[in-house]
C-alpha positions, 0 to 999 in steps of 0.5 A: 455415525460414520460419512461414507461418501458424504452419506451417513451411515450406521456406526458399526458398518464402516467398510472400504470404499467402493472402488477406492482400494488405491487410495487407502495407501494414501490416507497419511499424506492426504491427512497431513495436507488436510489436518496438519501434522501428528500428534506425535506423542500420541501416534503410532507406526500404523495409527496417526493421532490428531489434536491436542488429545488425539481424538482424530485417528487414521488407521494407516493399515485400514486407510480409514478415519474416526473422529471419537469427539463427533463419532464420525469416520470414513475413508480418504473421500469422506476425509477430504469432503469434510474437510474442503467440502467437495461433495462429488467423487470427481471433484475429490480425484481432482482435489487429489491430482491438484495436491500431486497426490495420485492413487497409490497401488497396493503391493502384494506376495502371490503367497500373502495378504495385501500390504500397505506401503506408508510413505516415508519422506525421502528427501527435501529441496529447499526454495529461498527468496533473494535474502535466503529466507525459507519460502517452501520446500519441494518433498519428495517421498518413497514411493515416489511422490512429491509435494510441497510445503511451507513453514507455518512460523511455529516449526511446524509446516502447512502442506499448501503453497498456493499463497506462497510467492514462486521463485527459481530453485536456488535463486541465491546461488543464481544471483551471486553467480558470474552473470556471463556464465549460461545458466541451465534450466532442467525439470528437477531439483535432482538434476540442478544438484547434479550439474552444480556438483560439476560446477555449472549454474542451474535451477528449476521452477517447482512442480516440474514439467508444465508448471513454469510460472511467468513470475519466475521469468524477472529473474534471468533479465539479461541472462544467457539460458540454456535449456535441457529437456527431457526426452519426452513430450511434456519435457519437449512443450515445457521446454518450448514454453520456457523458452518463449516466456524468457524470450523476452527478458533473457540475452539469449535462450537456447533449446539444447536436446541432448544427443542419444539420451534415452526415452524419457531420460533426463540430464542425469540419465545422459551423464550416467551413459557417459557424457561429461562436462566438455561435451555439455559445453561443446553443444552450448556453443554450437550453432542451433538449438536455439530459440528462433530470434523471429518467434518473437515473445508470445503471451501465455495461453490460457489452460483451462485443465485436464477436464473439457470446457463443457464439463466445468462451469464457465465461472470456474473457468474464469476462476482459473483463468484469473489464478493463472494470469494474476495474483490474488492478495488483500489489503488491512481493510480486506479490500480484495485485489489482482496483480498482473503477473506479467505487468506488475499492475495491480486492480481493485477485483470489483472494479470495471478495470478488471472486469474489462481486462477479464473478459476481454482476455478470456475471450482472446484466449478461448473464442468465447464470451463469458456470460455476465451472471458466470463473470459475476459468480467468478468474482464473488468466488475471487474475492473469498480466496483472495480475503481468506488465501490471499496475501495480506498487503499495504496498497498504495496510491501514487506514493508510498514509502517511508524512512528515507526512501520514497516511491512515486508511481509513473503509472505508465500502462503495462508496467510497474514502473516507479520512482525511487527517491532517497537521500542525495539520489533518485532513479527509475525503477523497471519493476516495482513490487510495491502494490500501487494500484490505480485508479481509472482517472489516475494519468500517467506522469512523463519520465522525469528528466534529471537536471531539469529546473523548477523556474518554469512552474512559476510561468503558469503558477501565479505564486508570488516570489515571497511564497515560493519556498512554501509551495516548493516544499508542500509538493516535496512533502506529498511525496512523503507518505508518513508525515502529516500533510499540510492544507494548501489553500490559495486565495484571491480575487477572480481572475487571479489564476488560483484554478491554473495554479492549482492545475499546474501543481496537481499536474506536476506530480499528480495528473488526473482527468478531473484535476479539479472537483467541486466543492463536496457535499457531505463528509463521505463524499471527501472520503470516498474522493480521497480513496479514489484520488492521490490527492485531493482537489477542490475549487471555488470553495466559498464555505467549508462547514464544521463537519466538513472541516473536521473531516478535512484535518482527519484526511490530512492527518490520516484516518478513517470514515465508516458506514453501514454496508447497503443492504445489511445490518451489522456490517459497516463500510470503512475508508482509511486514508491519508492525502494531501489537499489543495483548495481555492476559493475567493474568500478563506474558507478554512477558519477551524482553529485545528484546520488553520493549524494545519493550513497553508494560505497562499494569495495569488496576485492579481494579473495585470497582463493577459496571457494566452492560456494555450501556449502557456499549457503547451510550454508547461506539457513541453517542459513537464518531465523537466519541471519533475526532474527538477522536483526530484533533484531539490527533493533527493538534496533536502533529503541529504540535508534534512537530518541536520536540521534543528528548530529549538522546542520553543519555536516549533510550530504544529507542523513541525515536520513540514518546518524542518523539510522545508529549512532543508528544502531552502538550503538545497534550492540555494537559499538560506533555512531562515528564508523558508522560517520568514515565509511560513511564519508570515503564512501562520501569523496570516492564519493566526488573525483570520482564526481570531477574525472568525471567532467572536469570542476570541476577538472580544478577549483580546480586546478585552486584554487590551483594556484590561492588561491585567486579566480576570480570573472570575466564573464563566458567567461573570466572563461572559458579561464581562466580554458583552461590552467587547462583542464585535457589531453584528455577530450573530454566533455568540454564546448564550450561556456560560457552557457555551463560552467555555466551549468557544474559549477552548476552542480559541485557546490555541490561537491565543495563547500564540498571541500571548493570551493564556486562557484556560478552565480552573475547574469548578471553584464554589460552585461555579467553574472558573475561568482564568484569561491573562496575558502569557509571561514572556520568555526573556528577561524583563525590561529594566524600569529605565527602559520603561520609563523612556517608552513613549506611551504609543508603545506601551498601548501596543501589543508587540505580538500581534501589532494590533494597537488599541483605538481607545486613546487612553488618558492617564486618568482612564489608564487601568491599575495593574500589578508588578507583574503586569508592569513586565509586559507593558 
């Protein structure tokens, strides 16, 4: 079968497309654009072959193609229809126009039949980024035509560049040039090369007149710019558009109309006609031909295109509006985001934020309010474009970075300003290329003031003196997204300013419209909240069930949550996040061993003198910029000394990254690193005791080892019977089977090990699973018998690792017998 303009016709009836004789000459470029590079080994001068076996043939003489595998073929428009899905002739011709492919006339002589001219590459112009890496090329064909292509990473080319970053031509040369020299902006690469050959700095945008994107303007900040328009109406409009775009950022902008320039002529024509560099520089220095200062910056207005608004659906106009104003991309979860080309702000495509921005912007530019159905259709189309044609980028909330360089988003409306933090230094960067998304509840941070002090924080945050290094380290750790986050838990009685302290800590680095949130009801609530907030903050937590504690542990170390999408059977909705967590409550809610290992518990002291809250918060807000600056000062100093911090392998805690940072923070704040380790160790001991108290089995094991220092090695059933006599009074969660005991011992083993008690499963021996519970021998040299003989009995009955003394006053006759190994410990 043959496809003719989307209609199947019998094989053998192939004829030229009606009214499309002028299209036959561009079958080659169209095939390259849609199919990629041809198979060079199988192609001929008059026939291109595509595919590993050359199954798709393109006849350059006849302007037709044929797929031998599927038995279909046709002309230029048929190939466009097959590969793009565009079925209307108007749409197909519009596609050709958008991709820089125009109808080519057939050349002929009076005495000869029509001869097709095959386009040949004449010149290529490379567009490179700041580091000199090739982004894309503008290719000039003969007969005269221009197309763009980008490298495919495999030595070939892709003839679609919609997702490629746009830069000025010869950007590296522009960066290296003397900033005091004028930069000449022309319409084409040929003119750029001509001016550069005369020792001038010149550049242009890809695509020629009318194609200046806003993202190019930032490269001309504080530069003196001279625009040389071509002598025609499109050239003058282009110069005016560029001048107003650069008027926002450039130090000086001038539009220079060259005298005596021929109609449709450019600067190269002017030079060919006798113009000189000296004359050009004199014209630049002369008054006039510049952008009036009182014009001010103007917004780029939406241009619907060549077709009338009435001929385009409103959804299509909305899509085109977004493509002009925003950059589409997606993250690793395939969620689509838009980045404002002017301000750098990033929004989630389905968010109410972006929807409102789209409606308002479209109305301001067109004077028409878009219909709700059109908005939904446009967002659906944009989601597909962003997911399959947009760039894959990392999206961040408030903080980003790693490997010694960190970013803190200031979230100032209308800008992408952020703080860059490095070892020994921090600074505010005006334009940041990092994709910081800002949910509606996120509040801006003040510009930090260097040289500030953190001392004013403790006037509002009720943190005891002995725990302030811990809190300070936790705040700085929240700026390092590549490390596991400790969970901050504030405990205290009613009226001890737990919530006030929590708000003060959060507002310092991540202010939010709702700084404190109530206890989550489900695990899904935890991850949904984390997906929209840079810090998870809950207040008045009295109890956390085991699944919730597991979720917080995953959230602190980085993980995901998946559930079935609504109205679907096989699709999942996935949330993958890692966030710092802060909680408060009267009683300890963090009891699961894994979460306890990652928790920092702070007891807020009782407030003896009440103060006016309004005055406290007023003073806090007045000092917040200084507080943030002081925190960043300490963080920069800490990062500088962090590589020198050391902890021996035997002393490394679970949160070793936090411990090393804490030692560096202590030194940066004028303390000794050991001061932090003392605070950290006290917090760990407190958490450890809480873990033992929360596990009836662990508490029973400790009491059993105190009474039976030699330990026990026996089947789990026998150990369960032995532990019954040490079972805490009023305990309801006691294991009812040997398997239940084994599960409880595995959960308690890490905490018991820190108390000097080894608890391990020996596997199945003789038909039963055996466990061994005994004291862990210290690594230091054993005490001498003389020392033991002079040691008081009471000291022998005390566990030096837990400072717990047996409640029993053992008489010599009641003292259990134990072997020499036990004597080394006691």
